[in-house]
N, C-alpha and C positions, 0 to 999 in steps of 0.2 A: 683292736688289738692291742694285746698286753705283751710287750717283752720281756723274753728271757735269756740267757747263754747258756748255752749247752759247750759242754766238756768232753769229747770223747774222744777214742782212740782208731785209728786206721789200720789196714789190713798190717801196715809193716810194724804196727804197734805206736806209733809216733801222736801223740795229743795234738788237739784242736780246740778251736773256741768256732761256734756257729752263732750265728744270731738267730733266734726264733720268734715267730707271732703266734702268740695263740688267738685263733680269733673268737670273739663276744658277738653275742647277739642282743640287738637290746628287746628285754624283757622288761617293758613300761616304769614304774614308778619304782620298782626293785633296781634298777638301774642295768648294764649290760653283763652278762654273764658268760663262761665258758663252757661247752659243753663236761659233763663230771667226768674224771680222772679218778680210775680207781688208784687207792693207796693201799700199804700193809699197816705202815707205822708212824708216830711220832716222835724223836730226839728233840729234847731240848738242849743246849751246849752254851758253856762259857769256856772263854779259853782267856790264859794271861797274856799280859801284854806285849811278853818276849817273844807271845807265838810267831817260829819262823820252822817251819816242815819243808823238809828237805823232798825231793820225790818221790812219790807215792802214789797208788791208784785207789781208788775209791774204794769202799768196802763194799759197795752194793750200788743199784742204781738210786738215785735220790735227786730231791730238790733241797738246795739249800736258799735258806729265806734268809739274809742278813738286815740283825733287829735294828743295830746301832754298830760303828765305828767298821772302817773300811778295809779291804784287802788287796793285796797283788797276788795275782796268778800267773804262773808262768809255763807255757805248754815245752812238751821236750824237746821242739824244735826253736826255745828262745821267746816263743812272742809272749809280750806281757801287757794285760790288761789289769787295771784298776776296776773295783764294784766297792759301791757305797749302800747307806743304809738305805734300808727299801732293795735292794738290787737281789732278784731270784736265779739261783743258777740250778740246770740240770746235769750233773754230774754224771756222764756214762763210765766212763775210762777205768774202767775195773780191771781190766787187762794192758797189755802195754809196759811204755814209759814211764806213763803216770804225766804229776803235776805238781809243781810248787807251790806254796802258800804260806804268806805272810801278812800280818796284823800291821797295817799301814798309821795307823796311831798307838800312841804308846796308852791303852786304857784295855781293859778287861774287854771283850769282843761278844755279844749273845749272837745264837742264830740259832734257828729250828730247822733238822735235816726230816724231810716227810720221804720214805723210803717206801719205789712202787715196784 
């Protein structure tokens, strides 16, 4: 199983976290693989050390892969979670009240967005 965290909006517009496990199957010498997932684009991103973005919605459904540095994300209901290098998020709160994001370290942070 491959863990990711989903951020989504409910019918009332409140944002939430959901822990999701992507199933993997044994493919022998090449390792364990998930099923294929269709994607649209890949976007490379870098933010300044002072990054602290108030409530916002995701611009589209996308995976975010944290390459270096940690972030704290807060839902509209006040729940906060910290994510570290290597964590993967599935961000789907394109409507509703959105979420806050801020760097946890005072360094430039790199990530990859994969739109779906």
